[in-house]
N, C-alpha and C positions, 0 to 999 in steps of 0.2 A: 432339113438339112441332115440331121441323124437319119434318117430313114434312107435318103437318097444316096448321101456320101458316106454313112457308117460312122460319124461321130458318136462317140459314146456321150459327150456332155456337150451341150450346145446353148449358149446363151447370147441372145440378141439383146443389144443396149436399148433402152428404152428413150436415148439421149440423141436423136438422130440429125439436131440442129448445131449450129454454132455453141451452143454450151456444151453439148457432148463433146466436142473436140476439146475442151478443156479437161474433161474427166477424163478422156482418153489419153491425152497427153500425161496427165499425171499418173494414171496406172502404168504408161510405157516407161515412163521415167523410172518408176519405183521398182517395177517387175520385170521390163523386157527390153534393156538397152545393153546389149554387149559391150559397145563402146565405152560406156559408163562403167559397167562392171570391171572391165580391164584398167580402166583410170583406177579404180577405187582399190583393185589389188595391187597396182604399181605402188600407191599412196601408202598403203598398209605394208607393205614391203620395206620400204624406206622408213616408216614412223613406227613401225613394229606394234601397231594395232592389231587387236584380235578381234573388232568388233565384226558381227555379222555382215556380209554385203547389203542385205535388203531389210528394211523393217518388215515386221510380220506383215505376210500376206493376209488380205480379206478372206474371212471365211467363208463369205456368200456374197453374191453379186450385190453392188451397192443400190439401196433401195431407191426407185424414182422419186418418191414422196420428200423432196429436199427444198420444196418451196415453202413460200412462208405460211405459218400459221396464225392466223388474224386473231385478235382479241374479240370478245364481246362487243366491245365498245368501239373497235374499226368495222367490225361488221353492222352496227348499228348506223353507222355514220355514212357507210356505203349505201345502205338501204334508204336513208333519209335522202341522200343525195339523187337516187334515181326513184323516188316516190312518185313524182307526178306521171311516170307511166309504169310502175311495178306494183303489182299486186301481191301482199304478202302475208302469208298464214305463218303465226309462230306455234309450231306443235312438238311439244317436248316428248311426247311418247314416240318412241322409235316405230313400233309396229303400226300406229295409226298414221304416221308420217309415210310408211312405205306405201300402205293402202292407199292412202290418199294420191299419191305420186301415179301408182299403178291405175287407179281409177280415172285419172286425166288423161295418161297415154291412150287406155282402152277408148275413151271417148273422142279420140283424134287431137287433144292437146299437145302440147311442147311443155317439157319439165326440165328446168334448170337444176341441176344435182351439186352440191358442193359440199364436202366434208373433209375435215381434217385438213392436213398440210396439202399444198397444190402439189404437183406433179413437176420434175424439173423438165423442160422441153416442150414441144409443140402437141403431144398427144395426150388426151385424157384416157387415164386408166383407171377411173372408178372414182376418183375424189372430186373431179369436176368435170362434169359430163352434160350434154344436152341430149335429153331422152324423148324418142318418140316413136311410134309404130310406122315403119316404112312401108306397110300395106295400105295405109291411108293415102288415098290420091291427093296429090300435091303436096303432102308434108315436106318430101325433099327439098321441091323447089323452094318452098318456104323457109325452112331452115337455111339453105345456102343463100337465099337472095335478102331476107328480111333479119335474120337472127344472127348468122356467121358472116354476112354481107361477102361473101367469096363467089370464085367461078363455078358454074354448076356442075362441072366435070370432077369436082373433089369427091373423095370415097368416104363411107361411112364404115364406122366398125360395129359387127354384130353384136348383139347381147343376146344369150340364151340360157334359160335354166339349167343348171350343172346337170338335172337327171334326164334332159333331152339333147345334150351337148353332143353325144356319140351319133345323133341322127343327122347332123348337119356338117360335123366335122371328124376327121382322122385323128383319133387322140392317142394312137398306140405309136410306139417306137419300136420299129423293126428290123434295126441294123444288122442283127444277129441271128435273125430267124424267128425270134421268140416275140411274143406280144405282150409284155408284162408291165411296162412302165408308162404311163400318163405323159403325153406331151402337153402338159399344159404349165404356162407361167404363175407362179406365185402371184405376182402382181395383176394379173388379169382374172383370176378367180376371186369371187366374193362370196 
């Protein structure tokens, strides 16, 4: 959008479902309702209130990580409930955990990744993800049919090391003829 239409600032909300409608309605009511603004002006004219028309505007987009942040006890209970079909390795060392996940993916395995608060809405943005190598024959079908239990036409989001991202994606904004700002969401960058 920035490149094609010349917008200087572009933000695409990561809340595309019904829950996003509530977030959008809240933002619209607070920051973008001329009828409400006019009613407030009239009220202030009759009551002589000098308060600002709007509460302070958000300084940055609302982060998508608004879901629950389960406790260690809740995670243990969930693991225990799924124990008949779940293999669990508790690895406290983050570097080792990342290496183990990468090794599993390289061998053709599927890794469920969960960290911190979950995302609001249906999109995995790094805090809850199913990770696999799409070059491995049959994995896309396996994930759709057996892991996610969904239709085969559903898309997957790519993951690329930041140092190789420009080889796969156009990361520059060129609305005014310059190529200076990276076109990367802070919520998609790890």
